[in-house]
N, C-alpha and C positions, 0 to 999 in steps of 0.2 A: 750274338751268341758267343763269339770269341771272348769278349770282355766278361760275360757272365761266367764262362768256364774258368777264365783266369782268376776271377775273384773267388770262385769256389775253391780252387787249388790253394790260393793264399790263405783263405780262412781255414782250410783243413790243416795246413802247416802250423798255423797259430794254435789251433786246438790241440795238435800233437805236442806242442811245447807246453801247453797248459797242463796236459795230462801227466807230465812228469813231476809236477808239483803236487803238494798235498791239497786235496779238495775238501771243502767244508760245505755242508748243506744247510740252507736256510729257506724255508717254505712259508709263504704268506697265503692266508686263506681269507675268504669272505663268507661270513656266517649269516646267510639270509633266512634260513629256516632251522628249526630244531633238528631236522634230519641230517644236517651237516655234522652233528656230533659223531654219527656213525662213520662218516667219511674221515674225520680226524682219527678215529680209532683204527681204521684201515691203514692210514698213513703211518701211525705208530707201529703197527704190526709189521708192515712190509719193510720199513726203513729204519726201525729202531729209534724213532724220534720220540723222546720221553717228555720233553719240556714244552709246554704250550702256554704262551702268553696271549690273552685275548680279552676283549670286552664282550659282554653278553647281549649287545644290541639294545633295543629299546625295552621298555617295561611291559609290553603287551604280552598276551599269552603265547603268541607265535614267535616272539623274540626275533623279529625281522631286523635286517641290517646287521651290524656287528662285523668286526675284522679281527684277525689274529695272526700270530706268527709262530710257526713250529720250528724248533731248532734242535740240532744234536747237542749232546752233552759238551762237546768241544767248543761249540759256539757259545753256549751259556757261560763258559768260563771267561769269555771276553766281553760279555754284555755289562755295561756300566749303568744303564738306566732304561726303564721301559715305562712309557707314559700313555695311559688310555685317555685321550683328550675328549672324545665323544663317541657316540654309537657308530660313527662312520670313519673315524680317524684315530690312529695310534702312532706313537713314535718309539723307535728303539735305537739306542746309541751303543755302538760297538767300538771297543778300543782297538785301533788298527795302526799300521805304520805306512807312511810317515805321518799321516794325519788320521783323525777319527772318522768313522763311518756312521752317518745318521740316515736311518730309513724311516720314511713316513708312509705308512700303509693306509690307503683310502678305499672307500666304496661310494661312488657317486650315485646320486638319485637317478632313477630310471627315466625313460622318455616321457612318461605320463606325469612327472613331477613338475611343479611350478618353477619359474625362473628365480623366485625368491629363495627356494631351497638350494638351487645351484650357486647363487651368489653367496649364500651363507656358508656353503662348503668351501668355496675358494677364499673367503675371508678368514676362515679358521686355518686353512693351509698357509695363507700368507702370514698369519700371526705366528705359527710355529716356525716358518722359515726365518722370520725376524729374530727368533730366539736362538737360531743356530749361527755358527760362525761361517762366513763365506769362503774361508780358505780350507774348510773341511769338505769331505765327500758327502754331499747331500743328495739323497735319492727320494723321489716320490713315485710310488708304484701302486698298482691296483686296477680296479675296474672303473674307468672314467665314464663309461656309457656315452662316448663321443667318437665320431668318425673324422679323423684329420684328412682322410682321402688321399688319392694319388695326386702328386704335384709337390714339387720340392719348395720348401721355404728355407732360405739360407740360414744355416746354423741351427735349425730346429727340426724340421721334417726332412727326411732323406728321400731319395728317389724310389724307394721300394715299399711304399705304403699301398693300401688297398682301398677300393671303393671311391665314393663321392663324399666330399666334405659337407657336414651339416653345421647348424648353428652352434651345437655343443663343441664341435671340432674347432670352430673359430674362437670360442671362448678358451679352449685348452691352449691353442697356439698363443693367444694373448697372454695367458698366464705364464707360459714358457718364456715369452719375450720379456715380461716384467721380472722374472726370477732368473733369467739367463740359463734356462734348462734346455736339454736336448732329448728328443724322443728317440731312444736307442734302437728300438725294434723296427725302425723305418730306414735304417742305414745299412742293412746287410742283405746282399743279393741271395735270395733263397727261393725255392719253389713256392707257388701260391699256397699249397697245403701246409707249409711251415710258417705262414705269415698270419693267417686268420686265427682269431682267438675265441670266436663265439659262433654258435650255430643256432639259427632261429627254430622255434618249435614248428613252424610251417615248412621247414626244409624237407625236400624230397629229391629223388633223382631227377625228376622232370622240372623241379622248381628249386634251384640251388640258392639258398639264402645264408651266406656266411659273411661275417663282418670282422673288422679289426677294431675292437673297443677297449682292450686291455693294453696298457702301456707301461714302460719302465723309463722314467725320466731321471736324468743325472745332470749336475751342473757341468757346463761346457768345459771347464778347466780340467776335469778328470774324465771326459768322455773317451779318451784314448785307452783308459784302463779296462773298458768293456770290450772283450774279445769276440763275443758272439751272443746273439739273442735269437731264439727261435721257439716255435711251439712244438708240442708233441701230441698230435691228434689221436695217436693210437694208445695213449696212456690209459690205464685201467682206472678211470675216475668217473663216478656216476654224476656227471655235471654236464651242462650244455656249454661250458667254457673249457678250452684246451689249456693244458699246462704251458705257461710261458716261462722259459728258462733262460737266464743270463749267466754267462761266465765272466767273472771279473778278476783281473789280476791285481791282487792286493794282499798284503801281509797283515796278520793279526798280531796284536801286542797284548800279551797276557797281563792282566791286572795283578800286581803283586799283593799277595795275601799271606799273612803269617799263619802257618799251620803248625802248631806245637803238638807233637805226639805225646800221649799220656805215658808217663814213666811207670815201669814195672817194678814192683817191690821184690827185688832179687834176693833180699835177705831171707825171705821165706824158704829159699832153696837150701838154706843151711839145715833145715829140718829134713832128715832122711826119708821119713814117711811121705811128706809132701813131694819131695823130689822123685821118688819112685812112682807115686801116683800120677804125676805129670808126665813122666816118660811113658807109662803104660797108655795113658789117654792119647798121646801123640802117635804112638805106634798103631793103635787101633784105628785112628782116623786115617792114617796113611794107607792102611790095608783096605779100608772101605773105599777110599778114593781110587786106588789102583784097580779094584774090582769093578767099580761103576764106570770108570773111564773107558773100558773096553767097548761098551755099547753106546757111548755118547755120540761118537762121530758117525754113527750109522743113520742118525735122524736127519732128514732133509729139511724139515720145517722146524723152526724155533719159535715158540710162543713168547711174545713180549708182554702179554697181559696174563694175569693169574687165572682169569676165567676162560681164556682161549683154549680150544681143543684142536687136536691135529686134523679132525674131520673138517672143521671150518677153514683151516689153512689150505687144505687140499681143494675145497670148493672155490676158494679165492684164486688159486692157481688155475683151476679149470675155467673159471669165469674170464680170466685174462686172455685165454686162447680165442674167445669168441668176440673180443673187442673189435668193432668195425667190420665184422664178418657175418655174424648172425645176431641181429638185435633182439629177436624174440627169445632165443636161447640165453643170451646175456641177461635180459631182464628176469627170466625165470630163475636162473641161478642166483641172481642178485637178491630176489625175494627169499629164496631158500636160505641164503647166508644171513639175512636180517632176522629171519625167524630163528635160525640156529643160535645166533648171537644173543637174542633175547632169552631163549631157553637156557643157554649156558650161563648167562649172567644171573638168572633167577636161581639156578641150582647152586651156583657158587655163593650167592648171598645167603641162601638157606643154610648152607654148610657153615658159613662164617657166623650167622646168627645163632646157630646151635652151639658153636664154640663160645660165643659171648655169654650165652645163658649158662653154660657150664662154669665159666670163670666167675660169673655172678653168684652161682650157688655155692662155689668154694670160697667166696669172699676174697678172691684174688684181685683186689682193686687196681694194683699197679698194671698187671697184664690186661685187665679188663679195659682200662682207659686207653692203653696202648693199642689194643685190638680195635676199639671203636674208631680211633683216629686213623688207623690203617685202612679200615673198610670204607670209612666216609671220605677218604682221600685228602685229609688235612695235610699230610706230609707232602703229597704230590702237587697240590694246588699252589700256583704262584700268584701272589697278590701284587698288583701294581698300585702304588700310591702316588698321589700328586700333592704338591705343596703350592698353596696359593697365598698371595700377599693380601694386604688389607683391601685392595681394590678388586680382588677376585681373579687376578691374572695368574696363570700358571708360571711357576719359577722352574727353570731347567738348569741353568748354570750352577755349578757347585759352589762358587764363591757367593753368589746371591742367596743360595739356600742356607749357607752358614750364617750370613748376616741376618737373615730372617729368623732363624732359630735363636740366634743371640739376642735379637730384639724381643722375641717371644719370652725367653727365659727371664730377661731383665724385668719385663712387665709382670711376669708371673710371681716373682719373688720380691717385688718391690713392696715396701711397707711404709706408707705415708703417715700412719698413725703413731709411728715411733717418735719418741722425743729425741731429737738429734742434737742435743746440747753436747759440747765438747767435754770429754772426760779426762781425768788425770791419767797419765801414763806412769808406769812403774818399771824400774829396771829389774827385770827378773833374773838377769845373769849374775851369778855369784862372782865376787872378786877373786875367790880362790881358784886357781887353775886345776883342771882335771888331770889326775896322775895316771901313769901307765898301769899301776896296780889296780886302780879302779876299773880301767878298761878290761883287763884280763879277768877280773872277778865278774864283770857283767857278761863277758863272752861265755865263761864257764857255767853261768847260771841259766843260759839259754837252752831250750829243749832241742833234742836231735830230731832228724827226719822232718824238718819243717819245709814248707813250700819254698823253693828257691826263687831268687830274684832274677833280674834280667841277665846277671852274670852266670846263671845256671849253677851257682854254688849253694848247696843246702845249708 
């Protein structure tokens, strides 16, 4: 008991140090059914998570399997690549310091699946691990549907695991030994309720069935950067899995991108009418902002989606109070929320469709297409593309991608039917040198207000 208390104090001190630094949120999800789309919407509403990279699972009507990663806008700025490898595996590469961070999100087959499916999954993970550099931070996270069980395995499984080990757990440990990975959520001394990740449907007060089947793996070299890993069984999540949260001490390195601001044609301000009109519009906008800002801070709930209503947000807040306290009331409010969301989306879409019809009647094609893209989610949807070589293998490294594209372009524009006989060359340069007067005449004949070059001189 003394050692457990001492470890808890040390962990609390480490967490306090981490809280002083800037936190970044990255959430991985497993999309096993279509209803998980509503769960993703709730995450976006509560946490302001706008960007979702996912694969849609298999091609059946239920879209089972599938994995995804939800990230804040700050995290998206550091993402260099996102690869959807299969309906159970995806890879996200993040630019970090001093080395890059590579996250492989997986969803393993359930217990009723065959051994061939399990081996196929690990073969795919091994292939992706070979494409990554060993000196970078490589993490494999997700639902492994395996029990490593209590019992320490040197360098892999810690002393704080749960349950009894099964065959899938032995296969997971073998995979960790091959790839030199460490199961992080078995190395922190926590209460049992902060260790289990899944609750069985047959669970009851008299028959407790809780297991630890979700894991966060990291290469041993960087295991010290993981400061804490624990579950949150009281989180408002409509799932039989608990949220598994890891705090990692790492710095993010922003990818440098050149953002050139559009230049304003200030010469128009020489016109007095335009100048006065602009000043009037700015003053009117400032007055309206000052009048509206008086009531903005009174709202407790902020809708992140256009179709969201304050009533739905209030029901979500009410539902959270019944988590792990009153299951019947929690399910009742959850059904009400889903019905309200469906009605709110239908009303919002009807309103947007009416606006699209009005734009079509007015023959306003520009705003019509813009509105259609906005409603259909073309601007919000993130597309993950993968490049494969002639052998059908996925290419991840940037240098190999450049070589493959170079090879593709050469083959695309090669012309074997051309007569490649040598031709005579002519000296096109004149023997008479160019004079300064000719240069001045050429400069004076150029038009003004042309697009500037790299030196920003028009």
